[in-house]
C-alpha positions in Angstrom: -10.1 63.5 -53.3 -11.0 66.9 -51.8 -10.5 70.1 -53.8 -7.1 71.6 -53.6 -6.9 75.4 -53.7 -4.6 77.4 -55.9 -1.4 78.5 -54.2 -0.5 82.0 -55.3 3.2 82.4 -56.4 5.1 84.9 -58.5 3.7 86.0 -61.9 6.1 83.7 -63.8 5.7 80.6 -61.7 4.0 77.4 -63.0 2.3 75.0 -60.6 2.3 71.3 -61.6 -0.5 68.9 -60.6 -0.4 65.1 -61.2 -2.5 62.0 -60.6 -1.3 58.4 -60.3 -2.8 55.4 -62.1 -6.4 55.2 -60.8 -6.1 58.7 -59.2 -8.4 61.7 -59.4 -8.1 65.3 -58.3 -10.2 68.4 -58.3 -8.3 71.7 -58.4 -9.8 75.1 -57.8 -7.8 78.1 -59.2 -7.7 81.5 -57.6 -10.0 83.0 -60.3 -12.6 80.3 -59.5 -12.0 78.1 -62.5 -11.9 74.4 -61.8 -9.9 71.5 -63.1 -10.9 67.8 -62.7 -7.8 65.7 -63.4 -8.3 62.1 -64.5 -6.2 59.0 -64.0 -2.4 59.1 -64.7 -2.6 62.8 -65.8 -0.4 65.8 -65.5 -1.0 69.5 -66.0 0.8 72.7 -65.2 -1.0 76.0 -64.6 -0.1 79.7 -64.4 -2.2 82.8 -63.6 -0.8 86.3 -64.1 -2.4 89.7 -64.2 -2.7 89.5 -68.0 -3.4 85.9 -68.8 -4.3 82.4 -67.5 -2.6 79.4 -68.9 -2.9 75.6 -68.6 -0.7 73.0 -70.3 -2.0 69.4 -70.4 1.2 67.3 -70.4 -0.4 63.9 -70.3 -3.8 62.2 -69.6 -7.2 63.9 -69.5 -8.8 66.9 -67.8 -12.2 68.6 -67.5 -11.6 72.3 -67.3 -14.3 74.8 -66.3 -13.3 78.4 -67.1 -14.8 81.4 -65.2 -15.2 84.3 -67.7 -12.7 87.1 -67.3 -12.7 89.7 -70.1 -9.3 91.1 -68.9 -7.4 87.8 -68.9 -7.8 85.2 -71.7 -7.8 81.5 -70.6 -5.7 79.3 -72.8 -5.1 75.5 -72.7 -2.2 74.0 -74.6 -2.3 70.3 -75.5 -0.2 68.5 -78.2 -0.1 70.8 -81.2 -3.2 72.9 -80.5 -4.4 75.5 -78.2 -8.0 75.9 -76.9 -9.1 79.3 -75.6 -12.4 80.1 -73.8 -14.3 82.3 -76.3 -13.8 85.8 -75.0 -16.9 87.0 -77.0 -19.2 84.5 -75.3 -19.1 86.3 -71.9 -20.0 83.1 -70.1 -18.5 80.1 -68.3 -17.0 77.5 -70.6 -16.2 73.9 -69.9 -14.1 71.6 -72.0 -12.6 68.1 -71.8 -9.2 67.4 -73.3 -7.6 64.0 -73.6 -4.1 63.5 -75.1 -3.7 60.6 -77.5 -0.4 59.1 -78.5 1.7 60.1 -80.4 0.5 63.6 -81.1 -3.3 63.7 -80.9 -5.9 65.3 -78.7 -9.6 64.9 -78.3 -11.6 68.0 -77.4 -15.3 68.0 -76.2 -17.1 71.1 -75.2 -19.7 70.5 -72.4 -20.6 74.2 -71.7 -20.3 77.5 -73.5 -17.9 77.8 -76.4 -14.2 77.8 -77.1 -11.8 78.6 -79.9 -9.6 75.9 -81.3 -6.5 76.7 -83.3 -3.1 75.1 -84.0 0.3 76.1 -82.7 1.9 76.0 -86.2 -0.1 74.5 -89.0 -2.8 72.0 -89.1 -5.0 70.3 -91.7 -8.7 71.0 -91.1 -11.6 68.6 -91.7 -11.6 69.4 -95.4 -7.9 68.6 -95.6 -7.1 72.1 -96.7 -3.7 73.3 -95.5 -4.3 76.7 -93.8 -1.8 78.1 -91.2 -4.5 80.5 -89.9 -7.1 77.7 -89.3 -9.3 78.2 -86.3 -12.7 77.1 -85.3 -15.3 78.0 -82.7 -16.7 75.0 -80.9 -20.0 75.2 -79.0 -21.6 73.0 -76.4 -21.9 69.5 -77.8 -19.1 70.0 -80.3 -16.2 67.6 -80.4 -12.9 67.7 -82.3 -10.6 64.8 -82.9 -7.2 66.3 -83.7 -4.5 64.1 -85.3 -1.4 65.0 -87.3 -3.2 64.1 -90.5 -6.2 66.3 -89.8 -9.2 67.4 -87.6 -12.6 65.7 -87.5 -15.4 67.9 -86.1 -18.7 66.4 -84.9 -21.7 67.2 -82.8 -22.8 64.8 -80.0 -25.9 64.7 -77.8 -26.1 65.5 -74.1 -26.3 61.8 -73.2 -23.1 61.0 -75.1 -21.3 64.0 -73.4 -22.4 62.7 -70.0 -21.2 59.2 -70.9 -17.8 60.7 -71.8 -17.7 62.3 -68.3 -18.6 59.2 -66.4 -15.0 59.0 -65.1 -15.7 62.1 -62.9 -18.0 59.7 -60.9 -15.4 56.9 -60.9 -17.2 55.0 -63.7 -16.4 53.7 -67.2 -19.4 53.7 -69.4 -19.5 51.8 -72.7 -22.0 51.6 -75.5 -20.9 49.3 -78.2 -17.1 49.6 -77.9 -15.1 46.5 -78.7 -13.6 44.3 -76.0 -10.1 45.4 -77.0 -11.1 49.1 -76.6 -12.8 48.4 -73.3 -9.8 46.6 -71.8 -7.5 49.4 -73.0 -9.6 51.8 -71.0 -9.5 49.7 -67.9 -5.8 49.5 -68.2 -5.5 53.3 -67.9 -7.0 53.1 -64.4 -5.4 49.9 -63.0 -2.0 48.2 -62.5 -3.9 44.9 -63.0 -4.0 44.7 -66.8 -6.5 42.9 -69.0 -5.2 41.3 -72.1 -7.4 39.8 -74.9 -5.6 36.6 -76.1 -8.4 35.2 -78.3 -8.8 37.2 -81.6 -12.3 35.7 -81.9 -13.6 37.9 -79.0 -11.5 41.0 -79.6 -14.2 42.8 -81.5 -17.1 41.7 -79.3 -19.3 44.7 -78.5 -19.5 45.7 -74.8 -22.1 47.9 -73.1 -22.7 49.0 -69.5 -21.2 51.1 -66.7 -18.4 49.7 -64.4 -16.3 50.9 -61.6 -13.1 52.2 -63.2 -10.7 50.8 -60.5 -12.5 47.4 -60.1 -11.4 45.3 -63.1 -12.2 42.1 -61.2 -15.9 42.9 -61.1 -15.8 43.7 -64.9 -14.1 40.3 -65.5 -16.8 38.5 -63.5 -19.4 40.2 -65.7 -17.5 39.1 -68.8 -17.5 35.5 -67.6 -21.2 35.5 -66.5 -22.8 37.5 -69.4 -20.4 37.2 -72.3 -19.0 33.7 -72.0 -15.4 34.9 -71.7 -12.8 32.8 -69.9 -10.4 34.6 -67.6 -7.0 33.4 -66.5 -5.3 35.4 -63.9 -1.5 35.2 -63.8 0.6 35.3 -60.7 2.0 38.8 -59.7 5.3 39.6 -61.2 8.3 40.8 -59.2 7.1 44.4 -59.8 3.8 43.5 -58.2 1.7 43.9 -61.4 -0.8 41.3 -62.5 -2.2 40.3 -65.9 -5.6 38.8 -66.5 -5.8 37.0 -69.8 -9.2 36.9 -71.6 -10.0 34.2 -74.1 
């Protein structure tokens, strides 16, 4: 979908952006920052003379922040906030994905950001600290869950794989069949269901079109010996493909 420009409103007005299942949108804000919104996602954004704010309500977004020393850029998601590091004086890019019930995954693809909680969070050493904050640089990831935060460093290849959705692809490297079908179901109303526990943990690799589950199922049948049984559409128009 073509880039949608920021529409300037009053200083206290939020603008909401959403995508449908299988949808994708690129948004350009008035300050030049960009947001790539993944499938079934929702954000709201507000720019004022003093600050720039994004709230990720559901789904996943890649946010590229143009540096502006006068106006901090803050992203709220679940119980944390992520702020482009004002000391870095450079463009920052970060991917955030909300996880149920109160989790968020953060990956920094460019520059650096500051990660901190709204209230109180348990850091990776499981030390309760209401002032906990951490600076994440390019290649750093944070898996934030109610029970704690796991920090890790990943390579450029893995970062690019995480961003394959921006090109309409899903890329896997050893995920289980259950994990893979869960990913496909985020992008499609035709859902894949693993019915045989014997194949649920089978490792899958490769890149596939995110909105083409039929081609993925054909690959499973050809290369992995998986049997697929497609059910008739329901009254709501949804279809289930059972994998066994």
